[in-house]
N, C-alpha and C positions, 0 to 999 in steps of 0.2 A: 392470639385470641380472636374469635370472630365477633364478639360483642364490644361495644364502645368502651374504652378506657382512658384514664388519665394518669400521668406520671408525675411523681414528686421527688425533687432532689434538693440537697442543700449541702452547705459546707464542703464545696469543692476546692475552695481556696486557690483558685487558679493563678498561676504566675509563670512566666517564662522560664523560671528556675526550676520548675518541676515538670519536666517533659513526659515522664511516665503518666502522671495523672492527666496531663493534657491530652495525650494520645488516647486514654481511656474515654475521655469526654468526647472527643471528636468522633470516636468510633460509635459511642452511645447515640450521638445525634444522627449519624448516618444509618445506623442499623436498627435501632430500637425505637427512637422517638418518632419517626415518621408515621408509624402505624397508630399513634395515640390521637385522640381528639385534642388534648391540651398537654402542656408541659408547665409545670409549676416549679420555680426555683425560689425556695423559701430562705434566701439570705446566705451571706457569706460565699457568694458565687465566686469572688475574687479574693485573693489573699489581702489585697488593700485596694481601694479606689479613692483617689484624692481629688476627684473632679472629672466631669465629662471631657475636658480637654485631654485626658489620658487616652481617648480613643485614638489620638494620633500616633500612639505606640503601636508598631507592627503587630505585636502579639495580640493586643486588645482589639485591634482592627480586624484580625483574622477570627477571633472569637465571635465579635459582633457580626461578621459576614456569614459565619456559620448558622447563627441564630436566625439571621434574616432569611437565609436559604431555607431553613426548617419552617418558618412562617409562610414562605412563599409556596410551601408544599401542602399548606392548609391546616397546619397544627397551631392552635392558639397558644400564645406564650404569655405567661404571668410571672412577674418577677417582684420580689419582696426585699425590702432592706434587711441586711444583717448587721452585726457589729463590726464587721470589717469593710462593708461596702454601702454605708448609710448615705453616701453622697452620690449614689446612681441618681441621674436626673432625666431631664426631658430629652437631652441630646442623645443619651444612651437608648432610651426607649424608642426614639425616632430611628436610630440607626439599626435597631433590631427587630422593630415591629412589635416589641413587647408591651403589655400594660402593666403599670406599676401598682401593686396591691397595697392598701394601707397596712399599717403595723400589725393589726389583727382583723382579718377579714373571714366572714362567714360565707362559704360556697356551698351551693347546692349540688352535691355529687351524687348524681343518679337517684335523687330523692332523699338523700341523707344530708341534712345540714351539717357541715363540717367546719370547725374553727381551724384556721390556718394562721400561723405565726412563726416567727424565727425560733422563738423559745427563750430568748435571753431574759425577757421580763419575768419569766417563771422562776429565775435563779434568785430570789429574793434574799437568800442567806448570804449571798456574796455582796456585802454592803460597799465595799471599795468599788467593785464593778458597777453597781447600781448608781453610785455617785458619779463615776465617769460617764456612764450612759446619759444621765440627765445633762451633763455638761456638753457632750459632743452633738446631742440631738437639739440643743438649743439654737434657734435660727440666728441669732447674733453671733454666737461662736463659729457656726458654719460660715456666715458671711465673711467674717474676719479671716477665717481659714483659707477660703476660696480666693481671697483677695491676694494671697501671697503668690510669689512666683512658683511655677510648677516644680523646679528642682528643690526649692525650699519645702514644699509640701511633701514631696517624695522622701526627703531626708527626715522629716519629722514623723512620717508615717513609719518608717523604719525604726526610729527611736521608740515609738509607743509600742510597736510589736516586740521589740527586744524587751523593754520593760514589762510588758504583759507576760511574756514567757518567764521571766525571773520571778514575778509576783505569784504566778500560778504554782510554782515549785514550792512555795511556802504555805499553800493553802491545802486543808483537807479536802480530799475529792468530793465528799458529800456536799460540801459548801458550794461547789460549782454545778450541781445537779439541780433539777427542777424541785422546788419546795413543794410538798404535797398540799398545804393549804392553798397556795398560789394557783395550783393546778385545778383544785376544786372550785375555787372563786372563779377561775376563768370559765369553766363549764357553766356555773350559775349565771354569770354575767352575760353570757351570749346565748344561753338557753339552748345548748346542744348536747349531744351525747357521743360526739367524735371529734377528736382533735388530732392535728398533725403538725409536727414542728422539728426542728433540728437543733443546732447549737451545742447540745451537750456532747455529741459525738458518742452517744450510748444507744445504738440502735436497738428497739425493743417495741414490743406489743403489750402495753399495760391495760389489764382490765380492772375497773374500779367501780364503786357504787357511790353516787353523789345524790343525796336527798332521795334515797330509794330508787334511783334510776340507774340502770347498767349503762356505763360509760366506757369507752376505749380511747387510749392515748397511744398514738404511733409516732416513735422517735426515729427520724431519718439517720442514715449512716454518713459519717464523713467520707472524704475520698483521699485521705493521706495514704491509705494502703491500697486495697482492691476497690473500694467504693461500692455504691449500690443504690437502689431506688425503691420507692413504693409504687405499686400499681394498684389502682382502684377502679372498680366498675360496679355495676348493680348487684354483683355477686359478693361485694365486699373488697377488702384490701389485703395485700400481702407484701412482705418484704422480699426484695431480690438482690442477691449478691452479684456483682460483676465478676467475671472469670478472667 
C-alpha cells in the first residue's frame, strides 16, 4: 500500500512449544509489519505471561528483540493486556519499545475514532470467566502471585490453562462469544462507530446499528492455525489471512 496504514493482531498465544506459529509471527514482523505506521497487539500475545522476569527465557527474549528491531525501524508498537498476558509490565515495554494501552482505548485511526480492546469484557454471558477475570485483575492478587518463585508461577499458569480448557468443553459456544448488549453498551460508552477486538477467535466484520448510528465491529483472528491480521487506513479496514 502507498497510503499510511496500521496493523492489528491478537491471540497469537506465542509459546516455544508452537514453532509453526512462531515462524509465522517472525515472518510477519520481517515482511509485513515494517511497512506500517503502527502495529497494535490487542492481547493474548503470549500463551501465558507470569511476570516480566520471564524475559530471561530465551524464546521470550527472542520475541522481545524482534519487536525492538521493528520499533527501531520506525514502527510504533502498542500492546494491550489479554486474559493470558495481563501481567505484561514496564520491563516488557522497556525491552520492546512498546507502549502499553489501557484495557479499553480509543484511537484516532485516520480520522475515525476507534475503540480497541481485547474483547473478553464483552463476553458477559460467561459468568465463571468474568468472576475469574475480576480475581486475577485485582492488584492484591497480582502482587501475591508475582511474589511467588518463577517456577511456582509457571506451574500454576499451566494448571490454570488446563482447567480453562476443561471448563470450555462444558460450555455452549455462544456463552463464550461477545454479548450483543455489551457490544452496544461499549459503543455508547465510548461514543464511537468502530470497534476492534480479539479474544473470541471468531474473525468477522459485523455491521450493526446502535441508536440510529451505523457501527462496525472487527474481530481479529487467532494464530492457532494460519493466523491473520487487520489492516486499517483512511480507506477503511480489511481482514487478511496469512498464507
